[in-house]
MITIGU-326667 format. One line per field, with one value per residue (C-alpha): residue in three letters; x, y, z negated. Coordinates in steps of 0.1 Angstrom, whole numbers, plus 5000, padded with zeros to 4 digits. Example, Ala and Ser with C-alpha at 12.3 -4.5 7.8 and 13.67 -1.06 7.14 Angstrom:
<nodes>
aa: Ala; Ser
xx: 5123; 5137
yy: 4955; 4989
zz: 4922; 4929
</nodes>
This chain:
<nodes>
aa: Met; Ser; Thr; Val; Thr; Thr; Pro; Ala; Gln; Phe; Leu; Gln; Ser; Leu; Ala; Gln; Ala; Leu; Ser; Thr; Met; Thr; Leu; Tyr; Thr; Ser; Arg; His; Pro; Ala; Cys; Val; Ser; Val; Ala; Asp; Ala; Ser; Phe; Ala; Arg; Leu; Lys; Glu; Leu; Val; Lys; Ser; Gly; Glu; Tyr; Arg; Phe; Ser; Phe; Leu; Gly; Glu; Ala; Val; Val; Ala; Asn; Asp; Lys; Ala; Leu; His; Glu; Leu; His; Ser; Trp; Pro; Trp; Ser; Ala; Arg; Phe; Val; Asp; Ile; Gly; Val; Gln; Arg; Met; Glu; Phe; Asp; Gly; Leu; Val; Thr; Arg; Gly; Ala; Phe; Gly; Glu; Phe; Leu; Asp; Asp; Ile; Val; Asn; Arg; Leu; Leu; Ser; Gly; Arg; Pro; Gly; Asn; Ala; Asp; Val; Pro; Ser; Glu; Arg; Arg; Gly; Ile; Arg; Trp; Gly; Leu; Leu; Gly; Val; Glu; Val; Thr; Gly; Asp; Asp; Leu; Glu; Glu; Val; Ala; Glu; Arg; Glu; Arg; Val; Gly; Arg; Glu; Tyr; Val; Ala; Tyr; Arg; Leu; Ser; Glu; Glu; Ser; Asp; Ile; Val; Arg; Gln; Ile; Tyr; Gln; Arg; Ala; Gly; Thr; Gln; Gly; Gly; Val; Ala; Leu; Asp; Glu; Val; Glu; Thr; Val; Val; Ala; Ser; Leu; Ser; Val; Ala; Met; His; Ala; Glu; Gly; Gln; Leu; Leu; Leu; Pro; Met; Leu; Glu; Phe; Pro; Gly; Gln; Asp; Ala; Ala; Asn; Ala; Leu; His; Ala; Ile; Asn; Val; Ser; Leu; Leu; Ala; Met; Thr; Leu; Gly; Glu; Ser; Leu; Gly; Met; Ala; Ser; His; Asp; Val; His; Ala; Val; Gly; Ser; Ala; Ala; Leu; Leu; His; Asp; Val; Gly; Ile; Ser; Gly; Leu; Pro; Gln; Asp; Leu; Leu; Gly; Lys; Pro; Ala; Leu; Ser; Pro; Glu; Glu; Arg; Leu; Val; Ile; Glu; Ala; His; Pro; Glu; Ile; Gly; Ala; Arg; Met; Leu; Phe; Ala; Arg; Ser; Ala; Val; Phe; Asp; Leu; Ala; Ala; Ile; Val; Cys; Phe; Glu; His; His; Met; Arg; Pro; Asp; Gly; Ala; Gly; Phe; Pro; Arg; Thr; Arg; Phe; Pro; Arg; Glu; Met; His; Tyr; Ala; Ser; Lys; Ile; Val; Ala; Val; Cys; Asp; Val; Tyr; Asp; Ala; Leu; Arg; Thr; Pro; Arg; Ala; Tyr; Arg; Pro; Ala; Trp; Thr; Pro; Gln; Arg; Ala; Leu; Glu; Phe; Val; Glu; Glu; Gly; Thr; Gly; Thr; Met; Phe; Asp; Ala; Gly; Ile; Ala; Arg; Ala; Phe; Ala; Ala; Met; Met; Arg; Arg; Leu; Glu; Gly; Gln; Leu; Leu; Leu; Pro; Pro; Val; Ser; Ser; Ile; Ala; Gly
xx: 4692; 4721; 4737; 4771; 4774; 4802; 4819; 4803; 4768; 4772; 4784; 4755; 4731; 4747; 4743; 4706; 4701; 4718; 4698; 4666; 4675; 4683; 4646; 4628; 4633; 4654; 4623; 4603; 4594; 4613; 4645; 4642; 4637; 4668; 4689; 4680; 4688; 4722; 4730; 4721; 4745; 4772; 4768; 4771; 4802; 4821; 4815; 4849; 4867; 4872; 4865; 4882; 4869; 4890; 4877; 4904; 4892; 4874; 4886; 4872; 4893; 4880; 4909; 4937; 4916; 4902; 4865; 4865; 4827; 4826; 4852; 4840; 4812; 4796; 4793; 4831; 4835; 4805; 4822; 4855; 4837; 4823; 4856; 4850; 4879; 4879; 4854; 4863; 4838; 4843; 4822; 4814; 4792; 4757; 4725; 4724; 4760; 4753; 4722; 4742; 4769; 4742; 4728; 4763; 4769; 4734; 4740; 4773; 4756; 4728; 4751; 4779; 4804; 4830; 4823; 4854; 4878; 4908; 4896; 4882; 4846; 4840; 4811; 4811; 4827; 4829; 4856; 4854; 4872; 4901; 4931; 4964; 4997; 5007; 5043; 5042; 5065; 5073; 5105; 5103; 5118; 5090; 5064; 5079; 5079; 5042; 5035; 5056; 5038; 5005; 4985; 4950; 4934; 4921; 4952; 4961; 4985; 5008; 5011; 4977; 4992; 5021; 4997; 4980; 5013; 5025; 4993; 4999; 5034; 5025; 4997; 5020; 5044; 5018; 4993; 5013; 4987; 4982; 4949; 4946; 4922; 4945; 4974; 4951; 4940; 4975; 4987; 4957; 4964; 5000; 4991; 4970; 5000; 5023; 5002; 4990; 4984; 4996; 5031; 5049; 5056; 5076; 5068; 5097; 5088; 5103; 5086; 5102; 5104; 5115; 5079; 5072; 5106; 5098; 5064; 5078; 5105; 5079; 5058; 5089; 5100; 5064; 5063; 5097; 5089; 5056; 5072; 5100; 5074; 5056; 5089; 5096; 5063; 5045; 5008; 4988; 4977; 5014; 5025; 4998; 5011; 5047; 5036; 5018; 5048; 5071; 5049; 5053; 5089; 5102; 5072; 5095; 5112; 5081; 5091; 5125; 5136; 5129; 5158; 5182; 5168; 5181; 5215; 5245; 5265; 5257; 5276; 5279; 5253; 5229; 5235; 5224; 5192; 5185; 5193; 5165; 5138; 5133; 5125; 5103; 5083; 5079; 5066; 5041; 5028; 5028; 5008; 4979; 4966; 4976; 4969; 5003; 5023; 5042; 5047; 5061; 5086; 5097; 5100; 5123; 5144; 5148; 5183; 5196; 5222; 5232; 5267; 5254; 5267; 5233; 5210; 5193; 5217; 5201; 5214; 5213; 5216; 5182; 5171; 5153; 5118; 5115; 5095; 5122; 5149; 5128; 5123; 5159; 5171; 5144; 5150; 5187; 5183; 5158; 5177; 5208; 5191; 5174; 5194; 5205; 5219; 5254; 5254; 5235; 5214; 5232; 5224; 5202; 5232; 5255; 5228; 5223; 5260; 5261; 5233; 5252; 5284; 5265; 5251; 5255; 5268; 5245; 5216; 5203; 5221; 5190; 5169; 5197; 5203; 5166; 5163; 5192; 5178; 5144; 5157; 5177; 5147; 5125; 5151; 5131; 5099; 5112; 5102; 5132; 5139; 5155; 5192; 5203; 5196; 5215; 5252; 5272
yy: 5150; 5172; 5195; 5178; 5140; 5124; 5091; 5073; 5085; 5073; 5038; 5035; 5045; 5019; 4992; 5002; 4999; 4965; 4952; 4962; 4948; 4914; 4912; 4925; 4925; 4954; 4971; 4971; 5007; 5002; 4992; 5021; 5045; 5034; 5032; 5067; 5080; 5063; 5075; 5111; 5108; 5094; 5123; 5148; 5130; 5129; 5166; 5174; 5145; 5107; 5087; 5053; 5030; 5001; 4974; 4960; 4936; 4958; 4991; 5012; 5037; 5065; 5078; 5081; 5085; 5058; 5062; 5059; 5059; 5027; 5008; 4971; 4979; 4946; 4954; 4957; 4920; 4912; 4931; 4913; 4880; 4885; 4898; 4935; 4949; 4982; 5005; 5036; 5063; 5094; 5123; 5104; 5078; 5076; 5063; 5034; 5024; 5026; 5004; 4978; 4980; 4974; 4944; 4929; 4933; 4919; 4888; 4882; 4886; 4862; 4836; 4839; 4839; 4866; 4866; 4868; 4879; 4878; 4908; 4940; 4949; 4983; 5005; 5041; 5060; 5029; 5003; 4975; 4943; 4930; 4949; 4948; 4967; 4995; 5008; 5045; 5059; 5056; 5035; 5008; 4982; 4989; 4985; 4953; 4940; 4949; 4929; 4900; 4897; 4900; 4923; 4925; 4938; 4973; 4994; 4997; 5026; 5023; 5061; 5061; 5041; 5065; 5094; 5078; 5070; 5106; 5118; 5093; 5106; 5143; 5141; 5122; 5151; 5178; 5161; 5132; 5107; 5077; 5065; 5027; 5023; 5041; 5018; 4988; 5001; 5004; 4970; 4952; 4970; 4959; 4924; 4924; 4938; 4911; 4884; 4899; 4872; 4845; 4858; 4875; 4910; 4937; 4969; 4991; 5023; 5058; 5091; 5126; 5146; 5139; 5133; 5109; 5092; 5086; 5072; 5050; 5037; 5028; 5010; 4990; 4980; 4968; 4948; 4932; 4925; 4908; 4888; 4877; 4869; 4846; 4830; 4823; 4806; 4831; 4830; 4854; 4876; 4878; 4888; 4915; 4928; 4929; 4947; 4974; 4978; 4980; 5007; 5028; 5020; 5055; 5075; 5093; 5110; 5132; 5147; 5158; 5191; 5182; 5202; 5177; 5147; 5156; 5170; 5153; 5155; 5158; 5172; 5150; 5171; 5167; 5130; 5128; 5146; 5121; 5092; 5103; 5093; 5057; 5071; 5099; 5074; 5050; 5077; 5087; 5052; 5042; 5074; 5062; 5028; 4992; 4984; 5001; 4983; 4961; 4990; 5011; 4983; 4979; 5017; 5018; 4988; 4988; 5005; 4983; 4956; 4922; 4935; 4964; 4991; 5004; 5030; 5040; 5028; 5012; 5009; 4971; 4948; 4937; 4910; 4926; 4916; 4890; 4916; 4942; 4918; 4914; 4951; 4959; 4938; 4951; 4987; 4986; 4968; 4992; 5022; 5011; 5006; 5040; 5070; 5096; 5131; 5117; 5086; 5069; 5038; 5005; 4976; 4949; 4925; 4949; 4957; 4920; 4914; 4941; 4923; 4890; 4907; 4920; 4886; 4882; 4917; 4942; 4917; 4886; 4857; 4836; 4865; 4878; 4844; 4839; 4873; 4867; 4833; 4848; 4877; 4854; 4831; 4861; 4879; 4876; 4889; 4922; 4955; 4978; 5014; 5022; 5011; 5048; 5056; 5026; 5025; 4993
zz: 5020; 5009; 5034; 5029; 5032; 5012; 5024; 4994; 5003; 5039; 5028; 5004; 5031; 5054; 5027; 5023; 5061; 5063; 5033; 5049; 5083; 5068; 5056; 5087; 5125; 5138; 5154; 5122; 5111; 5078; 5097; 5121; 5093; 5072; 5103; 5113; 5078; 5078; 5113; 5102; 5073; 5096; 5121; 5092; 5079; 5112; 5121; 5107; 5124; 5124; 5093; 5085; 5058; 5044; 5021; 4999; 4972; 4946; 4962; 4990; 5008; 5030; 5052; 5026; 4995; 4972; 4965; 4927; 4926; 4947; 4927; 4925; 4949; 4958; 4995; 4998; 4992; 5015; 5044; 5038; 5038; 5073; 5088; 5084; 5064; 5084; 5100; 5121; 5132; 5153; 5166; 5198; 5181; 5194; 5178; 5203; 5195; 5158; 5162; 5180; 5153; 5127; 5146; 5148; 5111; 5102; 5125; 5106; 5072; 5082; 5097; 5072; 5100; 5108; 5145; 5168; 5142; 5165; 5185; 5169; 5179; 5195; 5204; 5215; 5186; 5164; 5158; 5132; 5123; 5103; 5091; 5110; 5107; 5130; 5132; 5141; 5167; 5204; 5201; 5228; 5205; 5180; 5208; 5219; 5183; 5179; 5211; 5199; 5166; 5186; 5164; 5178; 5147; 5139; 5134; 5097; 5091; 5060; 5062; 5044; 5015; 5015; 5011; 4982; 4965; 4971; 4953; 4924; 4919; 4923; 4898; 4874; 4876; 4871; 4849; 4833; 4843; 4867; 4881; 4878; 4907; 4931; 4921; 4925; 4959; 4973; 4959; 4974; 5007; 5006; 4999; 5032; 5050; 5036; 5050; 5083; 5109; 5085; 5085; 5057; 5070; 5053; 5072; 5060; 5077; 5076; 5070; 5068; 5036; 5000; 4987; 5015; 5010; 4973; 4981; 5008; 4986; 4960; 4987; 5000; 4965; 4957; 4989; 4983; 4946; 4955; 4982; 4959; 4932; 4956; 4966; 4930; 4926; 4904; 4901; 4922; 4893; 4881; 4917; 4917; 4883; 4895; 4926; 4905; 4882; 4912; 4928; 4896; 4888; 4898; 4886; 4862; 4893; 4894; 4861; 4873; 4889; 4925; 4939; 4925; 4944; 4979; 4968; 4985; 4953; 4916; 4887; 4856; 4839; 4869; 4870; 4833; 4842; 4871; 4848; 4824; 4849; 4835; 4800; 4814; 4835; 4806; 4784; 4810; 4814; 4777; 4770; 4792; 4782; 4777; 4814; 4822; 4796; 4821; 4844; 4816; 4806; 4843; 4846; 4815; 4824; 4862; 4861; 4833; 4841; 4826; 4820; 4800; 4824; 4835; 4820; 4798; 4771; 4741; 4706; 4707; 4737; 4751; 4775; 4805; 4812; 4841; 4862; 4856; 4869; 4901; 4906; 4899; 4928; 4952; 4942; 4949; 4982; 4996; 4983; 5001; 5034; 5032; 5045; 5019; 5021; 5013; 5034; 5063; 5057; 5053; 5075; 5059; 5060; 5042; 5016; 5010; 5006; 4980; 4961; 4962; 4950; 4920; 4910; 4873; 4867; 4882; 4887; 4870; 4887; 4894; 4907; 4930; 4945; 4951; 4967; 4990; 5001; 5007; 5028; 5050; 5054; 5064; 5085; 5117; 5101; 5088; 5105; 5102; 5111; 5145; 5147; 5152; 5116; 5101; 5093; 5097
</nodes>
């Protein structure tokens, strides 16, 4: 065994242990041997701290990093099928607790049932179960909201998705490339968050710093765009495609001088530099592969307007792609309700009124009306920042 255990090596040893235990009794020498080997890898892994594994469709995430080597790993789908979308391990885990954890997973695999999915299972140093959504912070209103929604699942922190998106944008700026599996991981994760507990939740959270703000804006726009796509009756694969494009709509920002992004006022020359980000992002995405064609189109078009007053300007008038029309509305709405250096955040109501005022000029009329109707319908299901950060 190597001296350093990687997250992927542990998961593969876990899968081997579970496979063996479905064939023999738990006390069979073969089962004891593979369980011991997997536990040894786990103890090596958690020496440096807690490890959290999330299983999202074809993607596997360890803490905040997608495990590229386990993309489309068959066991990811098997775990999800038995109600295990999340596993958490820390340094307190014991061999006895690990054995009980294995027995529970094996019982679920053999019965084909998820067990008591409403309550996460827990042993010393181990927690596992379904994904939920946790709003960070100590604000009492946020705590009350969490209790009202009744989240009993293993905490699922969208700050992890924010970290992944930050990495996507940072690498795009330094290397000019975007990893498809990381985008797919985040979009799959956001889809889980949208439908937590059978309700359509939009966890619009806040994190400090410009990089985090850019990532969070991308996440929020992706959530809004997928929600709107579902509301418009789009097929699930189209909703996923729109969510991916929305997540990357501002990737061109990473190619700009970063000191311009937080300035309270811009000169005309600086504004022209900022307005180049749709073209920069589209070139980044077109240069990769055809899988990002829609994202590149949305990236190029999301600041265009039906009245022709947007940017970038084109030589001839062009009809925006349907996905671009969706992202354009979601982008402006979230930007308005996010605090900036030159203004506080707008209330959701004021931002929504702005969208309605721009119907047919700034935004496609049908899309804007559908967005406004959807947001009013979902008003009670939105998770918003504390009132102190919002302007009336």
